C-alpha positions in Angstrom: 213.1 159.4 360.8 215.9 157.2 360.6 215.6 156.8 356.9 214.7 160.3 356.1 218.0 161.3 357.8 219.9 158.7 356.1 218.8 159.9 352.4 219.2 163.4 353.4 223.1 162.6 354.0 223.8 160.4 351.3 221.6 162.0 348.5 221.1 165.7 349.6 224.3 167.8 347.9 222.6 171.3 349.0 220.1 172.2 351.9 219.0 175.6 350.9 217.0 174.4 347.9 214.9 171.2 346.1 212.0 170.8 343.9 208.5 169.3 344.1 207.5 166.8 341.3 203.5 168.4 340.1 201.1 166.3 338.8 202.0 166.4 335.5 205.4 165.3 336.3 207.4 168.6 336.4 209.0 169.7 339.0 209.7 173.1 340.4 212.1 174.9 342.6 211.3 175.6 346.1 213.9 177.7 347.9 213.4 176.6 351.4 215.3 174.6 353.9 215.6 171.0 352.5 215.1 168.8 355.6 214.6 165.7 357.5 211.0 166.6 357.6 210.6 167.1 353.9 212.4 163.9 353.3 209.9 162.3 355.1 207.4 163.8 353.5 208.8 162.6 350.5 209.1 158.9 351.7 205.3 158.7 353.0 204.0 159.5 349.3 202.7 163.0 350.5 205.1 165.1 348.1 208.0 163.8 345.6 210.9 166.0 345.8 213.8 165.8 343.7 217.6 166.7 344.7 219.8 169.4 343.1 223.0 167.9 342.4 226.1 169.9 342.1 226.8 171.7 345.3 228.4 175.6 345.4 231.5 173.9 344.7 230.6 172.2 342.1 231.1 168.8 343.8 228.7 165.9 343.8 227.7 163.0 346.3 226.5 160.8 343.4 227.0 159.6 340.1 223.4 158.7 338.4 222.2 156.8 334.7 218.3 157.5 334.6 217.2 154.5 332.4 214.0 154.7 330.7 211.6 152.4 328.3 211.0 155.6 326.5 214.7 155.5 325.3 215.9 151.9 326.0 214.6 148.6 324.2 215.5 146.3 327.2 216.1 149.0 330.3 216.7 146.2 332.9 219.8 145.1 331.1 221.2 148.2 330.0 221.4 148.5 334.3 222.2 145.1 334.6 225.5 146.0 332.6 226.1 149.2 334.2 226.0 147.4 337.3 228.2 144.5 336.3 230.5 147.6 335.1 230.5 148.8 338.5 231.0 146.3 340.8 232.4 143.2 338.9 234.7 145.4 336.8 237.8 144.9 336.5 237.8 141.6 338.3 235.0 141.0 341.5 238.4 141.0 343.7 239.5 144.7 342.6 235.8 146.3 341.2 235.5 149.9 340.1 233.4 150.5 343.3 232.6 149.2 346.5 229.2 147.3 345.9 227.7 148.6 349.4 228.3 152.1 347.5 225.9 151.1 344.3 222.4 150.9 344.1 219.8 150.0 341.5 216.2 151.7 341.7 213.4 150.5 340.3 212.0 154.3 340.0 208.3 153.6 338.7 208.4 149.9 340.2 207.4 147.6 338.6 207.8 149.1 335.7 210.6 148.7 333.6 212.5 152.1 334.6 215.6 152.4 336.9 218.3 154.6 338.4 221.6 153.1 339.2 223.4 154.8 341.8 227.1 155.5 343.0 227.3 157.2 346.2 230.9 158.8 346.7 232.5 159.0 350.2 233.5 162.3 349.6 232.2 164.8 347.3 234.2 164.8 344.2 234.4 167.5 341.0 231.0 166.8 339.0 233.7 166.9 336.1 235.2 163.7 337.3 231.8 162.2 337.7 230.4 163.4 334.3 233.6 161.5 332.7 233.1 158.1 334.9 229.7 158.3 334.1 230.1 158.1 330.2 233.1 155.7 330.7 231.6 153.1 332.4 228.3 153.2 329.4 231.2 153.4 326.9 232.7 150.2 329.1 229.1 148.7 329.4 228.6 149.0 325.3 225.7 151.9 325.9 224.7 154.2 323.6 225.2 157.5 325.8 222.2 159.0 323.7 219.7 156.8 325.3 221.1 157.3 329.0 220.6 159.9 330.9 224.2 160.6 332.9 223.7 162.9 336.1 226.0 165.3 336.7 224.9 166.7 333.4 226.5 169.4 333.6 230.1 170.1 335.2 229.5 173.8 336.6 227.2 175.9 337.8 226.8 179.1 336.3 225.0 182.5 336.5 222.2 181.0 333.6 222.2 177.4 335.4 222.9 178.4 339.1 220.9 175.0 340.3 221.5 172.4 337.6 219.8 169.3 337.1 217.8 167.7 339.6 216.6 163.6 340.1 213.7 162.5 342.0 214.9 161.4 345.4 214.7 157.6 346.1 211.9 155.6 347.3 209.4 157.9 346.5 205.9 158.5 344.5 205.8 159.1 341.3 203.0 161.9 340.5 202.2 160.7 337.0 202.7 156.7 337.1 201.5 156.3 340.5 204.2 154.0 341.3 206.5 153.4 344.2 210.3 153.3 343.5 212.2 150.7 345.0 215.8 149.6 345.4 216.9 146.2 344.2 219.1 143.7 345.1 221.8 144.2 342.2 222.2 140.8 341.6 218.7 139.2 342.5 216.7 142.2 341.4 214.4 141.9 344.2 213.0 144.7 346.3 215.2 145.6 349.3 213.0 146.0 352.4 213.8 149.3 353.8 213.7 150.9 357.3 210.3 152.3 356.3 208.6 149.8 354.6 
């Protein structure tokens, strides 16, 4: 349960709703409390859930780039450039983000599909997070049309009262039948988690 608690604390902006991946890969909203027990079921592969990113104040706990082989010729090379921009630029002594706040996830390991996450120490406005995400893609010489940047929207509206979601890390993809794994930022080897 320790890992489930950590995933919930670091990634879940809302606790009143989550999404459940269906056999076809789509997601259905579940308007029930998001608890550590739900996350535990996700980590065991019993279900696969997604977290809605924006909270009720239009703040976010994280920034995420989604890199898929369906859009990019070399998703891993793009992920490496984004990681470099996050933790080695403008210099290793003064990086944009602390190394421990940046996570590289192989979202369908070992397929070349990746999420690069930046975790914030406190929630920040979605508008600022999106600006950061697009600016880092620019510095990484990456076309923003080929990479999904989350948050995708800067505020919730009457029509979009939940916003977009991202599959929670360390879960099982229902279509590809592959687990996600966090990778070392530089060796690219899977990291051991409490549950593995």
